[in-house]
N, C-alpha and C positions, 0 to 999 in steps of 0.2 A: 215713486219706487221702481216701477217697471222701467222707466226711462234710465235710471241709474244702473240697473242690472244689465241692460243691453250691452254697454261697452265692456263690462266685465266678461260676459259670455263671448263677445267678439274677440277679445284679446286672448282668451283661453284656447280658442281653436287654433290660431297660428302657433301658440306656444306648444300645444300638443303635437302639432305637425312638425315643428322644429325638433322636438324631442324624439319623435318617431324617425325622422330622417337621420338624426345623429346616431340613434341606436342602430338603424339599418346600415349606416355607413361604417360603423365599427364592426358589425358582424360580417360585413363583406370585405373589410380591409385585408390586405396581404398579411399584415402583422398578426391579426387575429386568427386568420385561417392557418398560418404557419404554426402559431402557438397551439391551436387545437390539434393539428396534425401531429406535432411533436408529442403532445400529451397522450394521444392515442397510441403512438408508437412506443413511448416509454411505459405506458400501462401494460402493453403487450410484452415488452422485453424485460420489465422489472417486476411488475405485480402479478401478472398472469403465471409466470414460471413458479411462483411460490404456491399458488393454488394447484397448479399441475403437480408439483412435488408432493403436496399434502394428499392429493387424490391418489397418487400412485402408491402411497403407503396404506391406503384403505381398500385396495383391490388386489386380487391374486395376480401375480406376474407370471411370465413365461417359465421362469426357473423354479417356481414354488412347488411344482409337482414332485420335486425331490423330497419334500417334507410332508406333503399331503396329496395323496394320489387322487383324491376327490376334488382337488382344486380346479376351478374353471377360470381360465384367464379372463380378467375384466370384471368378475363378480366381486361384490362387496364382501370385506372381511375385516375383522379387528385383530386377526392373528398376529400380524407384525407388531402392533403396538403392545399387545399383551405379552408377547415373547420378549420384547425389549425391556419392558418395565417390570414384569412379574414372572416371566418364564424362567426356565433353568439356565438360559444363556444371559440373563440380565446382568449378572455379576461381571462376567468376562467381556460382554459386549457393550455395556453402558456404565455400570457403577464404577468399575476399576478405571476405564478410560476417562470418565468424567472427573474422578478424583485426581488422576494424574494430570489432566488438563488444568484443573483449578490450581493444583500445587505448583506445577511448572510455570503456568501462565502468570499466576499471582506473584510468585517469588521472583520470576524474571522481570516483571513489571516494576516491582519494588526496587530490585537491585539496579535496574536500568534508570529508574527515577533518581535514586541516590547518586549514582555516578553522573548522570546527565545534569542534575540540579547543582551538584558541587562544582562540576566543570563549567557550567554556565555562569555561576557566580564568579569563578576565577577569571573566566574570559571576559565577562561583561563588566563586573563591578570592581575589579582590582587593576593595579598598575603592573601586572606581570609582564615581563618582556616577551617578545615573539608572538603576541596574540594574533596578529594579522595573518600569519602563515600557519599557526597552529590550529586555528579554528577550522579551516577547510580540511586539514588532515584528520581532525577529530570526527568529522562527518563521514569520512570514507567507509567505516564499518557498516553504515546504513546504505550507502550507495552501492557497494559490491553485493553480489548475491549472498543470501544467508547460507546457501549451500557451500560457498567457499569457506566460510568460517567453520562450518561443521566438518568439512573435509580436512581443514588444517588441524582441528582438534583431534580428529581421528588419526591423522598422520603422526601427531605429536604423542598421543597417549594410546596408540593401538596396542591391544593386548593379544598375544598369540593364543591365550586361553580361549578366546572367542573365534579363533580361526584366522588364518592369514599370517603375514610377516610381522615382525616386531616393529614398533614405532620408534620415533627419534628418542624419546625418553628412555626406552629400554636399551637402545643401541648406545646411548651416551653414558648412562649410569650403571648399566649392567644388571638391572633387575626389573621385573615386570611391574607396572603400576597396578594398583588395586582395581578390580573390575568396576567398582562404583565411580572411579574417576574416568574410566574409559567409556562406559555405557550407562544409561539410565538417567535418573532425575537430575543429578548434580551437573553432568556435562551439558544437558539440555538447558538447564536454567542459566548456566554461565554463558554459553554461546548465544542464547537468545538475548541475554542482557547486553552482551558485547554488540550484537547486531542492532539492538533497538535503543541503546543509550543516546546515540546522536539525535534520534527522533525526539526524545525527552529533552535533550539539551536545547534544541532549536525552539521548542515550545516554551520552556522556562526562560530562555534568554530574552525572548520578546517581552516578558513581564518584568524581568529584572532591569531591562534597559529604560523602563518608564518609572522606576522606583525613585522617589524623591529622597535624595541623600540627606536633606536637612533633618529628617527624623532620626537617622543614624548618628549624625553629628551632635544633635541635642543629647542623645543618650550617652555619647562618648564624653561630652563635657560634664555630664553628671557622674562620671566615673565608671560607667558600665564597661565590662570587658568585651572584647571582640566576639567571643563565643556567646555571651549573653545577648548582645545586639542581634546576632544572627538568629538566635533561638526565639527571642521575644519580639523582634521587629521585622527583620528581613523575611524570614520564612513564613510567619503568619500572614503578612501582607500579600505575598505571592502564592498563597494557598490555592486560589482558584486555578492558577496555571499548573501547579503541581497536581491538583486533582484531575484537571483535564488531561494532563500528560499521562497520568497513571491510567485513566480510563481508556484513552486512545491506544496506549501501549498494550494494555491488557487485552483490548479488543483485537489487536494484531497478533499477540502471542498465542491466544487460544486457538486461532485459526491457522497457525503456522504448520506446514506439513514437512518440509525438507529436513529441518533440524531434528524434530522428534523421530522421523523415520530413520535417518542415518544413524543417530546415536541411541535410539531406543529399540528399534525392530530386532537387532541381533540378539537381544535378551528378552524379546517379547514384552517390552515395556511400551504399551500403546496409549496414545491420547485419542480424543474424539476424532481429530483430523486423520490420524493414521489408521484408526479403526474404520472410519468411513471409507477410506481408500481401499483397505483390505476387503471389506464387505463387497464393494462394487466390483473389485477384481475377481472375487469368488462367485459373482453372479447373484449375490444377495442384495440386489438393488434397493428394495424397500427398506431393509434394515439400515443401509447406508443413508438413505434419504431421511429417515427418522433422526439419525445422528446429526445430519445437516440442519434439521429444524431445531434440534436442541442447541446447536451452536448459535444459530440466528437468534433464538430466544434469549440466551445468555448475553450476547452482545447488545441486543436491543434494550434489555432490561437494565443492564449496567449503565449504558449511556443515558437512558431516560432518568433514572434516579439521580445520576450525577448532575445533569442539567437542572433538575428540580432543586437540588441542594444549592447549586451556584446561583440559580435564578432568584431564590427566596432570600439569599444572603448577600446579594451583589453590593449593597451599600457599604458593607463592612470593609470592602477591599478597594475602595476608591483611593487613588494616590495622586491623581492629577486634577487640579481644580483651578479656579481663577485666582488663587492666593499666591501664585508663583511656584516655580518648579526649579529644582537644583539637582544636577546629576553628577556630582564629584565622585571620583574613583577612590576606593579604599587603598591606602598606602600600605604595602606589605613590609616595607623596611628591609630588614636583614633576611626576611623569608622570601624575597622576590625570586632569587635563583633556586633555592630548594623547591619552591612551588613550581617553577618552570621545569626543573628536572623531573619532578613527579608527573607533571602533565605531559611532558614529552615522552616519558616512559610508557604512560597509558596509551598515547597515540601510536607509538611504535609497536607495542605489543598487540593492540587491537586492530590497527589498520595496515601496517607495513609487514609485520612478521608473517601473518597468514598468507599474504600474496607471495612473499619471498619463499616460504616453505613449499607452497604448491608449485611454484615455478621450479624449485630445485628438484622436486620429486618427479617432474616430467622428463628430466634428463637422467634418471636412474634406470639403467638397463633392467635390473632386478629389484623389485620393490623390497624395502627393508634393509638394503645394503648401502650405507651412506658414505662409503669411501670414494675418492676421486677416480679409482680404477673402475668404478661402476658407471662412469659417465658415458652417455650416448645421446645422439640426436635422432635415434630411430623413431621415437614416437612423434616427432615433428616432420621429418623429411624422409623417413624410411619407407621402403615398399613392403609388400606383404611377405611375411616370414612366418612359417608355421611354428617356429620355436617361441615366438613372442606374441602375446595378446591374441591368441587363438587365430593367428594369421591376419589380424586387422592391420592394414597399412597405417603409416603415420598421417598426421593431420593434413598435410599438403597433397597426399596421394589418396585420400580416403573420400570416395564419392558420397558416402553417407554423411560425413561431416561437412563436406563442401555444399551438399544439397541442403543440409540443416542450417548452414550459415546463410545461404540465400533466403531460405524461408524465414529465418530470424530477422534479417534486415528488412525483408519485404513486409513482414507482419508489423515490425516496429514502426516503419515509415508510414505505411498505409493507416495503421491504427492510430498513430499519434496525430497525423494530419486530419483525419476524420474527426477525432475527439476534439481537436482544437477548433475546427470550423463549427462543428455542432455546438460546442461549448460557447463559442462567441455568439452564435445566433440565440441560444437560450439565455446567455448572460445579457444580451441586448434587450430581449423581451422582458427579462426580470427587472432590469433597471428602467427601461423606457416604456414598459407596457402600460397602456391606458386602462386595461381591465385588470385591476389589481388582484382580484381573487384568482383569475386565470394565471397571472404571472406567479403568484405565490404557490399555486398548486403545481405549476411546472417546475419551479425551483425545488420544491420538496420532493417531487417525483425523481428529479435528477440526482438528489442527494441520497436516495434510498440505497443504491448499491454500496455506499460507504458502510452501511450497517451489516452487510453480509460478509462473513469471513470468506476469503478467496476460495477455499476448498468447498465450502457450502454453495457458493455462487456457481462454481463449476458443476456441482451436482444438480443445481437447478436447471442449467442449460442442457445437461445430459438427459435429464428426465423429459424435458420439453421437446428437444429437437432430435430425439432418437427416432421419432415417427413423424409422418406428415400431418399437418393440421390444415384442412381445407386447401386453399391455394398455396400455402407455404409448404415446401417440400421438407423432407427429413434432411437436416443439415449436418448430422453427425458424420464425421470423417472428412469434412470439407474444410478448405482453407477459409471459406466465408464465415464459418462458425467461430473460428479463432479470432478473426477480425472483429466480428460482432461483439463477442464477449469482452474483448480487450477495450473496445470503444466504450461500451456501456460501463465497464468497471472504472474507467478513467474519467467519466463524466463529472463526478463530484468535484474533481480537481480542475478540469478544464472549464467548467461553468463558473467556478470561483475566479479563475484567471480572466475569463472573458468578461464577467461582470465588473471586475476591478478595472480592466482596461476601458470599458465603456463609461464607467463612473468618472474617469478622468477626462472624458471628452465632452466638451460643452455642446449644447443643443443648437446654438445659433447657426452653425453651418448647415445643419440638417433643415432647420426652419427656413433658411434662405433658399435652399434648394427646393423645398416643398412649395414655397411661394412661386418659384419659377416653373412649377409643374412637373418636377422630377418624381418618378414613382418611388415606392418604398424600396424596390430592388435596386434601382439606380442609386438612391441615396446610400443604401447599405454598402453596395459594391464600390462606389466611387469615393465615398467619404469615410464611412465607419471602418471598413477593412484596412485601407492604407494608414489611417491615423492610429489604429490600434495594433498595427503589425508587430512592433517590438514585443508587446505583451503576448500576442498570439504565438510568435516564434518561441519565446521563452516557455510558454505552456506546452507547445509542441515538443520541445526538447525534453521537458520534464516527463511527459508521457512516453516519449521515445526511450528514455533511460529506464523507466519502470517496466515497459513491455519487453525490452531487451533481456532483462534478468528475471522475467516471470517464469515460475514453474508451478506453484501451487494452484493458480487459477486455471491452467489449461491441462494439467496432468491427466485428468479424467477424459479429456476430449481428443487427445492426440492419437493418430493412427500412423502407420509407416509412411504414408504419402504426405503427411503434414507435420512431421517431427521437426523440432527446432533444437538449437544447441543445448539448452538446458535439459530437455527431455532425453536427448541422445546421451548427454553426460550422466543423467540419472540411470539410463539403461546400462551404461558401462559400469556404474557403481554396483548395480545388481549382479553384473557378471564378474565383479571383482577385477576389472581392468582399470587399476588405479591411475596409472600414468595418463591414459587417454582421457579419463573422466576429469582429472585435474587440468589437463591441457584445455579442454573445452570450457571448463569453469573459468580458467585463467583468461581465455579469449573474451568471454562475456564480460569479465571484470574489467579488462583493458578497454573494451568498447564502451562500457558503462562509464568509466572514469573520463574517457575522452568526451562523451556526451555531457557529463557533468561540468567539465571545464568549458565546453562551448556555452552551456547555460550561464555559467558564471561570467564569461566574457560578454555575453549578450546583456545580462543584467547590469554589468559594470558600464558598458557603453551607453545603455539607456539612462543610467543615473548621471553620467557625464553630460549627455545631451540636455537632460532636465536642468542640471546645474548651470550649463552655458546659457540656456534660455532665461533662467532666473536672473543671471548676472546681466544679461542684455537688457 
């Protein structure tokens, strides 16, 4: 017995030694150390700000002595939470904005989903002519800044009753539009739906493209009408995509700042986002932070329950299996051209008309006079004239605008490149990581910013970086803070792009290099980066486009030295300098569309290369 146990003990010791060496090798590997370092950084930049935000709502701030002379800065208090939820200001500061947020956000999400879902079906599942060039046009309302759509609506339905010059509707038809059409819930809902329906369209289109047409054809053979097939088969099967589109759209609408501010503030119609902004501008930081927490809770809860619903019922919605797949288009027959006309009208009104209207308004010498005798290029090429725009020179002679343009391009370029590089590194670790729990944790930490509405995320960074924390200085008022929040905000997208690019890359090349003694950094730089470059560049351009048109995320962090085009345009709006504000939004729109075209060309060239390789 003793003799037989000896070999067992003898083999256990080397096995334990090998396990220990393998464990130490992983702990000291470059990939593991980078993953741990990134996780620590993300915890500080994503999770810690939330705790900092909560803490600042539980202590007296520097401006609270206006309300309580006995307040000592830094001491614990429940005053802010009590005042928001139970105090005399609860109705105006929380309940009314919360109701307005849910009404406008929910209605806009439903309307956007109906528009996007119907258009997705027309573009993907029917033989409507002109689909190839109509689909990119239909996505333009989401590509251009939401501020542009709000400005176009205000220009169209501006009411002199609320101050200012008459709008195009008044000038054309000779009577003032009703106030509810100019400001308040109705215009906010409609403009948000116009801005976000392309987002819903893209989400639903992906599900419709994988729908097996045999189910619809069987129902048609049985005599079912087209409407019955849509109602009983098509829409129920793509219900998860509709539900996901609604949740994601709703999450974006409730955190939108520019649209509700421009179309609601003139009549004191506040949402949580605009009330948050107003509180912080008035120095009521703690109240604004509480509203940010409310926004985060609403968004997180909505996404959680939706994922639970989809996750527990996923089997009901399977459409692709091993039994064969057929994707024939629905023939519209005599309705082909009427459907095309209707789709083209929607695209023209939602994407082309707002840009054209803003462009026309920038060449009006006096706002509200739409005759050709009012034409001028002063707001583009004119020098300072005290008779117009309070002496502000035109775009090409305006140092503030030129400086903001440089800041915008610099921020978009630096932020997008950093987001793409960091996203590729995290994506690589997520896909190739040998320590799965660490990879999963890093992936989830990188996704967290997606749960934060932009205005709430800006409030997080305002609360955190207004003061120094140990070796980290106060970054408020610096360009570095704008870059930092832009990169972190884009990580959920750049990580997905990076992970997708790495997934398509086989491991054999890296394994061969590793056998030859190449370090992890060498393998990553010489193999992974070059081979994933098309996907990285596309991800960079997507982030570039998003940062170019960003306003809500950085509106709380901008100072005179760090202003960008969108915030300068926002300032001109507040000063009622309509032509200059429209000019800036138009510049951002053109730059954004150019960026989108570059992304489309890059994606097209990548697909062509893949197709050529497949054919070879």
